[in-house]
C-alpha positions as a printed NumPy array, in Angstrom:
array([[  4.441,  13.99 , -20.006],
       [  8.088,  14.524, -20.912],
       [ 10.13 ,  17.263, -19.345],
       [ 13.676,  18.272, -20.08 ],
       [ 15.925,  15.636, -18.528],
       [ 18.196,  16.966, -15.828],
       [ 20.99 ,  15.319, -13.925],
       [ 22.673,  15.728, -10.561],
       [ 25.913,  14.431, -12.046],
       [ 28.944,  16.536, -12.837],
       [ 29.638,  17.251, -16.493],
       [ 33.37 ,  16.857, -16.011],
       [ 34.953,  14.436, -18.465],
       [ 38.158,  12.504, -18.138],
       [ 40.38 ,  11.085, -20.827],
       [ 38.617,   8.447, -22.854],
       [ 35.236,  10.199, -22.713],
       [ 34.192,   8.717, -19.353],
       [ 32.245,  10.643, -16.729],
       [ 33.264,  10.289, -13.097],
       [ 30.547,  10.554, -10.437],
       [ 30.553,  10.353,  -6.674],
       [ 29.59 ,   7.109,  -4.957],
       [ 26.757,   8.798,  -3.048],
       [ 25.193,   9.928,  -6.344],
       [ 24.656,   6.44 ,  -7.688],
       [ 22.391,   3.637,  -6.554],
       [ 23.631,   1.456,  -3.685],
       [ 23.383,  -1.489,  -6.064],
       [ 26.299,  -0.048,  -8.06 ],
       [ 28.646,  -0.977,  -5.203],
       [ 27.407,  -4.556,  -5.101],
       [ 26.803,  -5.202,  -8.789],
       [ 29.522,  -7.352, -10.29 ],
       [ 30.167,  -7.147, -14.023],
       [ 31.634, -10.615, -13.834],
       [ 28.23 , -12.055, -12.882],
       [ 26.904, -13.858, -15.914],
       [ 23.382, -13.405, -17.184],
       [ 21.149, -15.597, -15.031],
       [ 19.589, -18.624, -16.647],
       [ 15.795, -18.955, -16.234],
       [ 16.387, -21.772, -13.751],
       [ 18.809, -19.684, -11.648],
       [ 16.486, -16.681, -11.71 ],
       [ 13.542, -18.846, -10.639],
       [ 15.525, -20.41 ,  -7.792],
       [ 16.604, -16.989,  -6.558],
       [ 13.075, -15.581,  -6.802],
       [ 11.689, -18.504,  -4.836],
       [ 14.268, -17.923,  -2.114],
       [ 13.324, -14.243,  -1.945],
       [  9.625, -15.154,  -1.851],
       [ 10.219, -17.623,   0.961],
       [ 11.925, -15.052,   3.185],
       [  9.991, -11.945,   2.2  ],
       [  6.369, -12.726,   1.378],
       [  5.399, -14.498,   4.654],
       [  6.592, -11.503,   6.686],
       [  4.823,  -9.002,   4.448],
       [  1.609, -11.026,   4.485],
       [  1.686, -11.485,   8.264],
       [  2.194,  -7.77 ,   8.785],
       [ -0.663,  -6.82 ,   6.473],
       [ -2.836,  -9.302,   8.341],
       [ -2.176,  -7.622,  11.702],
       [ -1.497,  -4.03 ,  10.688],
       [ -4.012,  -3.617,   7.859],
       [ -4.636,  -0.333,   6.036],
       [ -7.109,   2.303,   7.073],
       [-10.507,   0.843,   6.198],
       [-10.075,  -2.621,   7.707],
       [-12.039,  -3.664,  10.733],
       [ -9.335,  -3.721,  13.372],
       [-10.03 ,  -0.028,  13.838],
       [-11.787,   0.812,  17.085],
       [-14.64 ,   2.48 ,  15.207],
       [-15.609,  -0.668,  13.321],
       [-15.056,  -2.807,  16.411],
       [-17.443,  -0.552,  18.29 ],
       [-20.107,  -0.866,  15.603],
       [-19.729,  -4.615,  15.356],
       [-19.864,  -5.152,  19.094],
       [-22.725,  -2.769,  19.587],
       [-24.837,  -4.501,  16.931],
       [-24.109,  -7.999,  18.214],
       [-24.617,  -6.951,  21.791],
       [-28.061,  -5.482,  21.132],
       [-29.456,  -8.879,  20.189],
       [-27.369, -11.472,  22.012],
       [-26.357, -10.116,  25.377],
       [-28.563,  -7.077,  25.786],
       [-25.759,  -5.114,  27.368],
       [-24.981,  -2.488,  24.745],
       [-24.234,   0.073,  27.42 ],
       [-21.198,  -1.827,  28.666],
       [-19.826,  -3.82 ,  25.722],
       [-19.114,  -1.163,  23.059],
       [-16.241,   1.253,  22.919],
       [-18.648,   4.201,  22.703],
       [-20.356,   3.721,  26.08 ],
       [-17.11 ,   2.556,  27.695],
       [-15.51 ,   5.894,  26.887],
       [-18.606,   8.117,  27.198],
       [-18.308,   9.271,  23.6  ],
       [-20.713,  11.551,  21.793],
       [-21.455,  10.828,  18.119],
       [-19.31 ,  13.809,  17.094],
       [-16.36 ,  12.564,  19.181],
       [-16.804,   9.095,  17.763],
       [-16.63 ,  10.484,  14.208],
       [-13.456,  12.407,  15.076],
       [-11.723,   9.193,  16.105],
       [-11.996,   8.064,  12.498],
       [-10.945,  11.436,  11.111],
       [ -7.877,  11.995,  13.305],
       [ -6.337,   8.739,  12.103],
       [ -6.556,   9.949,   8.497],
       [ -5.307,  13.428,   9.349],
       [ -2.217,  12.225,  11.222],
       [ -1.503,   9.762,   8.413],
       [ -1.821,  12.653,   5.951],
       [  0.438,  15.068,   7.849],
       [  3.209,  12.554,   8.526],
       [  3.157,  10.68 ,   5.207],
       [  5.923,  12.659,   3.502],
       [  8.168,  12.753,   6.61 ],
       [  7.743,   8.978,   6.849],
       [  8.813,   8.594,   3.213],
       [ 11.865,  10.764,   3.843],
       [ 12.739,   8.571,   6.813],
       [ 12.39 ,   5.468,   4.643],
       [ 14.954,   7.003,   2.28 ],
       [ 17.446,   8.043,   4.961],
       [ 17.204,   5.036,   7.308],
       [ 17.294,   1.255,   6.693],
       [ 13.805,   0.417,   5.452],
       [ 13.314,  -2.786,   7.465],
       [ 14.513,  -1.271,  10.744],
       [ 12.438,   1.884,  10.361],
       [  9.331,  -0.156,   9.623],
       [ 10.042,  -2.356,  12.664],
       [ 10.199,   0.676,  14.949],
       [  6.885,   1.957,  13.602],
       [  5.26 ,  -1.478,  13.984],
       [  6.456,  -1.629,  17.611],
       [  5.026,   1.822,  18.4  ],
       [  1.831,   0.834,  16.564],
       [  1.508,  -2.269,  18.767],
       [  2.006,  -0.271,  21.965],
       [ -0.625,   2.26 ,  20.86 ],
       [ -3.004,  -0.566,  20.011],
       [ -2.527,  -2.091,  23.475],
       [ -3.084,   1.316,  25.054],
       [ -6.588,   1.406,  23.546],
       [ -7.632,  -1.075,  26.21 ],
       [ -6.64 ,   1.374,  28.962],
       [ -8.553,   4.329,  27.496],
       [-11.589,   5.6  ,  29.358],
       [-12.201,   8.905,  27.561],
       [-12.231,  10.638,  24.215],
       [ -8.866,  12.285,  24.911],
       [ -7.111,   8.973,  25.436],
       [ -8.576,   7.384,  22.313],
       [ -7.8  ,  10.535,  20.315],
       [ -4.121,  10.332,  21.332],
       [ -3.613,   6.636,  20.549],
       [ -5.397,   6.884,  17.219],
       [ -3.252,   9.876,  16.284],
       [ -0.186,   7.71 ,  16.956],
       [ -1.63 ,   4.866,  14.847],
       [ -2.038,   7.233,  11.899],
       [  1.552,   8.439,  12.213],
       [  2.954,   4.908,  12.325],
       [  0.872,   3.535,   9.483],
       [  2.493,   6.101,   7.2  ],
       [  5.591,   3.873,   7.084],
       [  3.927,   0.542,   6.3  ],
       [  2.499,   0.714,   2.778],
       [  5.257,   2.946,   1.292],
       [  7.848,   0.712,   2.953],
       [  6.301,  -2.337,   1.317],
       [  6.146,  -0.557,  -2.046],
       [  9.852,   0.301,  -1.83 ],
       [ 10.928,  -3.183,  -0.747],
       [  8.79 ,  -4.843,  -3.418],
       [ 10.439,  -2.686,  -6.094],
       [ 13.894,  -3.541,  -4.683],
       [ 13.569,  -7.313,  -4.857],
       [ 11.237,  -7.967,  -7.799],
       [ 11.093,  -7.233, -11.488],
       [  8.356,  -4.962, -12.74 ],
       [  6.477,  -7.961, -14.121],
       [  6.458,  -9.524, -10.631],
       [  5.68 ,  -6.459,  -8.529],
       [  1.925,  -6.229,  -9.134],
       [  1.336,  -9.863,  -8.183],
       [  3.409,  -9.528,  -4.983],
       [  1.581,  -6.346,  -4.05 ],
       [ -1.708,  -8.169,  -4.614],
       [ -0.593, -11.061,  -2.427],
       [  0.192,  -8.962,   0.625],
       [ -2.815,  -6.714,   0.018],
       [ -5.302,  -9.594,  -0.108],
       [ -4.306, -10.446,   3.463],
       [ -6.802,  -7.702,   4.351],
       [ -9.475, -10.225,   3.386],
       [ -8.047, -12.8  ,   5.773],
       [ -7.95 , -10.095,   8.456],
       [-11.657,  -9.418,   7.944],
       [-12.471, -13.129,   8.26 ],
       [-10.226, -13.826,  11.227],
       [-11.139, -10.724,  13.195],
       [-14.8  , -11.32 ,  12.412],
       [-14.653, -14.661,  14.219],
       [-12.478, -13.245,  17.009],
       [-14.93 , -10.376,  17.523],
       [-17.809, -12.856,  17.617],
       [-15.924, -14.963,  20.15 ],
       [-14.906, -12.197,  22.531],
       [-18.512, -11.086,  22.76 ],
       [-19.062, -14.169,  24.876],
       [-16.3  , -13.443,  27.4  ],
       [-17.457, -13.071,  30.986],
       [-14.917, -10.671,  32.507],
       [-16.891,  -7.978,  34.351],
       [-14.062,  -5.425,  34.511],
       [-12.751,  -5.99 ,  30.994],
       [-14.963,  -5.391,  27.982],
       [-14.917,  -7.494,  24.773],
       [-13.539,  -4.607,  22.692],
       [-10.653,  -4.348,  25.154],
       [ -9.875,  -8.05 ,  24.741],
       [ -9.769,  -7.618,  20.969],
       [ -7.287,  -4.759,  21.328],
       [ -5.114,  -6.831,  23.671],
       [ -5.143,  -9.846,  21.334],
       [ -4.29 ,  -7.897,  18.173],
       [ -1.816,  -5.615,  19.991],
       [  0.111,  -8.533,  21.498],
       [  0.415, -10.311,  18.155],
       [  1.497,  -7.078,  16.444],
       [  4.14 ,  -6.595,  19.152],
       [  5.549, -10.04 ,  18.359],
       [  5.506,  -9.224,  14.64 ],
       [  7.566,  -6.064,  15.254],
       [ 10.298,  -8.123,  16.932],
       [ 10.302, -10.641,  14.086],
       [ 10.558,  -7.818,  11.561],
       [ 13.537,  -6.253,  13.36 ],
       [ 15.58 ,  -9.417,  13.097],
       [ 14.382, -10.962,   9.836],
       [ 13.013,  -8.324,   7.45 ],
       [ 15.734,  -7.157,   5.007],
       [ 16.563,  -3.534,   4.269],
       [ 17.57 ,  -4.174,   0.65 ],
       [ 18.973,  -6.961,  -1.555],
       [ 22.469,  -5.514,  -1.046],
       [ 22.385,  -6.44 ,   2.668],
       [ 19.756,  -9.198,   2.828],
       [ 20.847, -11.678,   5.515],
       [ 19.398, -14.694,   3.728],
       [ 21.38 , -14.107,   0.52 ],
       [ 25.028, -15.01 ,   0.047],
       [ 27.355, -12.32 ,  -1.403],
       [ 27.091, -14.052,  -4.766],
       [ 23.285, -14.199,  -4.548],
       [ 23.14 , -10.5  ,  -3.651],
       [ 24.98 ,  -9.675,  -6.87 ],
       [ 22.641, -12.016,  -8.746],
       [ 19.594, -10.382,  -7.155],
       [ 20.843,  -7.013,  -8.397],
       [ 21.476,  -8.487, -11.84 ],
       [ 17.951,  -9.928, -11.871],
       [ 16.21 ,  -6.592, -11.306],
       [ 18.479,  -4.594, -13.642],
       [ 15.769,  -4.963, -16.285],
       [ 13.644,  -2.525, -14.227],
       [ 16.034,   0.348, -15.109],
       [ 15.178,   1.683, -11.651],
       [ 17.959,   0.477,  -9.324],
       [ 17.46 ,  -0.342,  -5.654],
       [ 17.827,   2.784,  -3.51 ],
       [ 19.884,   5.903,  -2.87 ],
       [ 20.179,   7.451,   0.59 ],
       [ 20.78 ,  10.976,  -0.72 ],
       [ 17.766,  13.264,  -1.17 ],
       [ 17.963,  14.976,  -4.566],
       [ 16.254,  18.305,  -5.104],
       [ 16.212,  17.829,  -8.885],
       [ 14.229,  14.6  ,  -8.588],
       [ 11.848,  16.174,  -6.075],
       [ 11.165,  19.075,  -8.442],
       [ 10.719,  16.723, -11.392],
       [  8.129,  14.756,  -9.444],
       [  6.057,  17.866,  -8.772],
       [  6.162,  18.758, -12.494],
       [  5.306,  15.272, -13.761],
       [  1.621,  15.131, -14.855],
       [  1.332,  11.363, -14.419],
       [  2.213,  11.684, -10.719],
       [ -0.758,  13.997, -10.147],
       [ -3.041,  11.679, -12.116],
       [ -1.956,   8.875,  -9.765],
       [ -2.433,  11.023,  -6.645],
       [ -5.918,  12.051,  -7.819],
       [ -6.796,   8.423,  -8.528],
       [ -5.654,   7.4  ,  -5.036],
       [ -7.878,  10.076,  -3.485],
       [-11.012,   9.315,  -5.508],
       [-10.553,   5.522,  -5.277],
       [-10.48 ,   5.636,  -1.497],
       [-13.63 ,   7.681,  -0.946],
       [-15.688,   4.459,  -1.373],
       [-13.404,   2.798,   1.202],
       [-15.671,   4.25 ,   3.876],
       [-18.093,   1.556,   2.695],
       [-15.885,  -1.017,   4.422],
       [-16.318,   0.685,   7.768],
       [-20.08 ,   0.989,   7.173],
       [-20.674,  -2.571,   5.986],
       [-22.087,  -3.876,   9.27 ],
       [-24.623,  -1.062,   9.373],
       [-25.531,  -1.412,   5.694],
       [-26.082,  -5.184,   5.782],
       [-28.064,  -4.858,   9.   ],
       [-30.315,  -2.271,   7.336],
       [-30.929,  -4.653,   4.444],
       [-33.04 ,  -6.563,   6.978],
       [-30.584,  -9.106,   8.435],
       [-30.398,  -9.721,  12.177],
       [-27.345,  -8.129,  13.838],
       [-25.893, -11.485,  14.916],
       [-26.169, -12.716,  11.306],
       [-24.668,  -9.444,  10.102],
       [-21.563, -10.096,  12.173],
       [-21.025, -13.519,  10.581],
       [-21.969, -12.333,   7.077],
       [-19.159,  -9.809,   7.438],
       [-16.717, -12.708,   7.08 ],
       [-17.999, -13.234,   3.53 ],
       [-16.683,  -9.759,   2.714],
       [-13.194, -11.076,   3.395],
       [-13.699, -14.1  ,   1.141],
       [-14.958, -11.868,  -1.686],
       [-11.993,  -9.517,  -1.277],
       [ -9.495, -12.386,  -1.402],
       [-11.032, -13.924,  -4.53 ],
       [-11.477, -10.648,  -6.398],
       [ -7.939,  -9.382,  -5.694],
       [ -6.497, -12.72 ,  -6.794],
       [ -8.557, -12.514,  -9.984],
       [ -7.455,  -8.944, -10.62 ],
       [ -3.717,  -9.514, -10.207],
       [ -3.995, -12.681, -12.301],
       [ -5.527, -10.676, -15.164],
       [ -2.507,  -8.349, -15.145],
       [ -0.399, -11.26 , -16.384],
       [ -2.374, -11.402, -19.636],
       [ -0.185,  -9.414, -22.047],
       [ -2.98 ,  -7.583, -23.887],
       [ -4.733,  -6.653, -20.636],
       [ -1.902,  -5.547, -18.362],
       [ -2.331,  -3.367, -15.287],
       [ -4.408,  -0.558, -16.74 ],
       [ -7.086,  -2.613, -18.456],
       [ -7.21 ,  -5.127, -15.569],
       [ -8.044,  -2.287, -13.181],
       [-10.716,  -0.942, -15.525],
       [-12.254,  -4.407, -15.913],
       [-12.522,  -4.733, -12.122],
       [-14.399,  -1.432, -11.958],
       [-17.157,  -2.767, -14.252],
       [-18.779,  -5.237, -11.777],
       [-18.142,  -2.769,  -8.95 ],
       [-20.137,  -0.102, -10.783],
       [-22.897,  -2.596, -11.583],
       [-23.118,  -3.69 ,  -7.948],
       [-23.297,  -0.125,  -6.616],
       [-26.071,   0.753,  -9.079],
       [-28.08 ,  -2.364,  -8.151],
       [-27.802,  -1.623,  -4.425],
       [-29.299,   1.784,  -5.164],
       [-32.118,   0.578,  -7.419],
       [-33.332,  -2.792,  -6.075],
       [-36.506,  -2.897,  -3.958],
       [-36.212,  -2.886,  -0.156],
       [-37.913,  -6.282,  -0.021],
       [-35.199,  -7.944,  -2.136],
       [-32.727,  -8.26 ,   0.713],
       [-30.852, -11.229,  -0.82 ],
       [-30.433,  -9.282,  -4.07 ],
       [-29.229,  -6.269,  -2.112],
       [-26.736,  -8.417,  -0.215],
       [-25.286, -10.009,  -3.351],
       [-25.171,  -6.625,  -5.11 ],
       [-23.219,  -5.266,  -2.145],
       [-20.769,  -8.166,  -2.402],
       [-20.346,  -7.504,  -6.142],
       [-19.58 ,  -3.852,  -5.36 ],
       [-16.581,  -5.04 ,  -3.313],
       [-14.78 ,  -5.391,  -6.657],
       [-13.969,  -1.697,  -6.179],
       [-11.127,  -2.611,  -3.795],
       [ -9.222,  -4.589,  -6.466],
       [ -7.842,  -1.786,  -8.685],
       [ -6.025,  -0.092,  -5.812],
       [ -3.539,  -2.929,  -5.053],
       [ -3.055,  -3.33 ,  -8.822],
       [ -2.345,   0.394,  -8.948],
       [  0.126,   0.29 ,  -6.033],
       [  2.227,  -2.346,  -7.781],
       [  1.939,  -0.435, -11.049],
       [  2.951,   2.922,  -9.531],
       [  6.206,   1.442,  -8.211],
       [  7.111,   0.156, -11.664],
       [  6.486,   3.346, -13.66 ],
       [  8.714,   5.679, -11.641],
       [ 12.452,   5.54 , -11.043],
       [ 15.013,   7.602,  -9.191],
       [ 14.836,   6.948,  -5.467],
       [ 13.905,  10.466,  -4.366],
       [ 11.291,  10.632,  -7.115],
       [  9.928,   7.234,  -6.151],
       [  9.596,   8.071,  -2.442],
       [  8.054,  11.465,  -3.249],
       [  5.602,   9.834,  -5.662],
       [  4.686,   7.242,  -3.029],
       [  4.094,  10.045,  -0.526],
       [  1.803,  11.976,  -2.885],
       [ -0.151,   8.826,  -3.733],
       [ -0.634,   7.942,  -0.078],
       [ -1.534,  11.535,   0.801],
       [ -4.297,  11.157,  -1.786],
       [ -5.165,   7.827,  -0.15 ],
       [ -5.478,   9.541,   3.229],
       [ -7.575,  12.405,   1.839],
       [-10.005,   9.958,   0.25 ],
       [-10.316,   7.958,   3.445],
       [-10.784,  11.14 ,   5.5  ],
       [-13.499,  12.512,   3.204],
       [-15.443,   9.277,   2.667],
       [-17.067,   8.896,   6.113],
       [-18.735,  12.317,   5.906],
       [-21.18 ,  11.15 ,   3.219],
       [-22.755,   8.556,   5.538],
       [-25.23 ,  10.85 ,   7.256],
       [-28.097,   9.54 ,   9.314],
       [-30.654,  11.372,   7.168],
       [-29.761,   9.126,   4.214],
       [-30.488,   5.894,   6.098],
       [-31.639,   3.19 ,   5.736],
       [-31.009,   2.899,   1.977],
       [-28.203,   5.496,   1.766],
       [-29.058,   6.491,  -1.798],
       [-26.819,   9.581,  -1.819],
       [-23.685,   7.73 ,  -0.571],
       [-24.226,   4.983,  -3.146],
       [-24.547,   7.581,  -5.911],
       [-21.244,   9.101,  -4.755],
       [-19.648,   5.638,  -4.769],
       [-20.877,   4.965,  -8.315],
       [-19.503,   8.32 ,  -9.499],
       [-16.132,   7.632,  -7.852],
       [-15.886,   4.208,  -9.487],
       [-16.619,   5.658, -12.936],
       [-14.163,   8.538, -12.406],
       [-11.426,   6.142, -11.327],
       [-11.895,   4.021, -14.452],
       [-11.505,   7.166, -16.576],
       [ -8.352,   8.242, -14.68 ],
       [ -6.752,   4.823, -15.153],
       [ -7.543,   4.979, -18.886],
       [ -5.968,   8.45 , -19.124],
       [ -2.856,   7.252, -17.25 ],
       [ -2.429,   4.208, -19.459],
       [ -2.891,   6.307, -22.617],
       [ -0.228,   8.793, -21.452],
       [  2.259,   6.004, -20.753],
       [  1.585,   4.217, -24.047],
       [  2.132,   7.433, -26.012],
       [  5.369,   8.159, -24.168],
       [  6.658,   4.658, -24.926],
       [  5.931,   5.141, -28.645],
       [  7.666,   8.514, -28.571],
       [ 10.797,   7.025, -26.992],
       [ 10.833,   4.151, -29.461],
       [ 11.182,   6.704, -32.268],
       [ 13.972,   8.682, -30.576],
       [ 17.659,   8.283, -31.349],
       [ 19.168,   6.4  , -28.434],
       [ 20.568,   8.698, -25.73 ],
       [ 24.17 ,   7.719, -24.899],
       [ 24.694,  10.41 , -22.251],
       [ 24.93 ,   7.962, -19.359],
       [ 26.571,   5.014, -21.094],
       [ 30.13 ,   5.676, -19.91 ],
       [ 29.991,   6.556, -16.233],
       [ 32.289,   5.263, -13.522],
       [ 32.903,   5.583,  -9.796],
       [ 36.183,   5.333,  -7.945],
       [ 36.331,   2.644,  -5.276],
       [ 38.992,   1.96 ,  -2.69 ],
       [ 40.082,  -1.613,  -2.039],
       [ 41.049,  -3.006,   1.36 ],
       [ 44.755,  -2.479,   0.579],
       [ 44.146,   1.222,  -0.129],
       [ 44.466,   1.097,  -3.891],
       [ 41.838,   2.918,  -5.912],
       [ 40.105,   1.342,  -8.87 ],
       [ 37.592,   2.589, -11.393],
       [ 34.313,   0.733, -11.784],
       [ 31.901,   1.307, -14.62 ],
       [ 28.298,   1.838, -13.504],
       [ 25.424,   0.472, -15.549],
       [ 22.813,   3.061, -16.464],
       [ 20.223,   1.109, -14.459],
       [ 22.167,   1.888, -11.26 ],
       [ 22.821,   5.605, -11.789],
       [ 19.69 ,   6.556,  -9.823],
       [ 18.208,   8.236, -12.887],
       [ 14.545,   9.15 , -13.033],
       [ 12.196,   7.616, -15.574],
       [ 12.357,  10.905, -17.529],
       [ 16.17 ,  11.173, -17.465],
       [ 16.652,   7.565, -18.558],
       [ 15.327,   7.41 , -22.105],
       [ 15.869,   3.635, -22.125],
       [ 13.125,   3.38 , -19.504],
       [  9.839,   2.026, -20.82 ],
       [  6.571,   2.299, -18.92 ],
       [  4.873,  -0.979, -18.194],
       [  1.206,  -0.93 , -19.155]])
């Protein structure tokens, strides 16, 4: 996994053996970090973390509730399926209540509405990550959330395939800023030990979204507005709330701990001191070609990108769940309500998974693998149980939902095993490009000829789950070996004596030593960096 460490810093030395670097080369935290700040006591660190949690986690959780990732049921495709199924048995007006008849869609056009979202997400993922590096993270995310909300509201005005195609294209573009933005912010404010749990917390809000929107969808089916369909009401409700969230984010979501409005100047320095243990800094607004090249040559990055792609092929199961449960033999109206149980299962399993990561001998890698075990068992049972055992099929399906747990564990893990801001944003982009590819490919396995039991799709899901467990094991083994290799190395003192020149308000220039953690070094350049397992 190791490559030859390279640096963007000048090799020029000054008297005393110190290396001078430019301010724009180092992490922004270097300008805020104060050497006079004492090591935080456990009580001070806990108080500061609680304050960060109080101002950060509610916003992140609210956003993930209303702007959930690709497979969650706020998408028009899943809304259409849910409303069509419920309508067939309760209101008998399937021709006017679903999004498909409302927009005169063919089955091929309907399938493209799911694909175009993934494709636009895929194409714009790296540009979005570049924007997150160049612009203030919180403000850029707020702009994308606002545009997302407008596009969501515009769904209600669509009457054709062309209109839906356009708004879903925009949704895919905007979503490219949400998850990588959260990954960056989480790595800015939290230690590596804390990042996986925080990622799990905002990711499990998807479960609450499934529950809440399940009841909302059930409720709007009973609206009696002749010129406004239930699926349009759902778009208006979610779009309006998302619009409000975008405004809240603009004013209250921080860009980094160096400028966080809710922290005092002293607390900002303490926040930087607290995350110094990460050896990864906060951020750097300068794109570095060397870090970009290193990312493309780093084998572990491609293992992570491949995992993200394979792990998200089964995500198409989430969009198919209403159809699958209905074909187990449950009435459509019951299927709609049973869908809420999916959310409960997702919440409980993600909480279990991120809790296991805290066990020292399990960690992130083994916790993810353990979560794949019941998922694989559930997928096999769904494929092998008799058609008459509908309760067994239902519970096996719920057990298979364990497959969603490793991905949020992985997202928190990925942020903590890369450093160097350009490398981190590039890695995030590659991972989420894999995520988009998996989500784009998954729906194509659900062909009508495989219904009602869908044996072929469930075989594919089982194979993906097994492959993902193997990839996680390979990744963990690579990291563990690299840690052992670095433990045996003679300590590298190359970056121990580096300083920047700062200008005070009175015009005088002073030299400030920069800690290695804030030199914006990559995980390969910084031999003090150890990979968390």
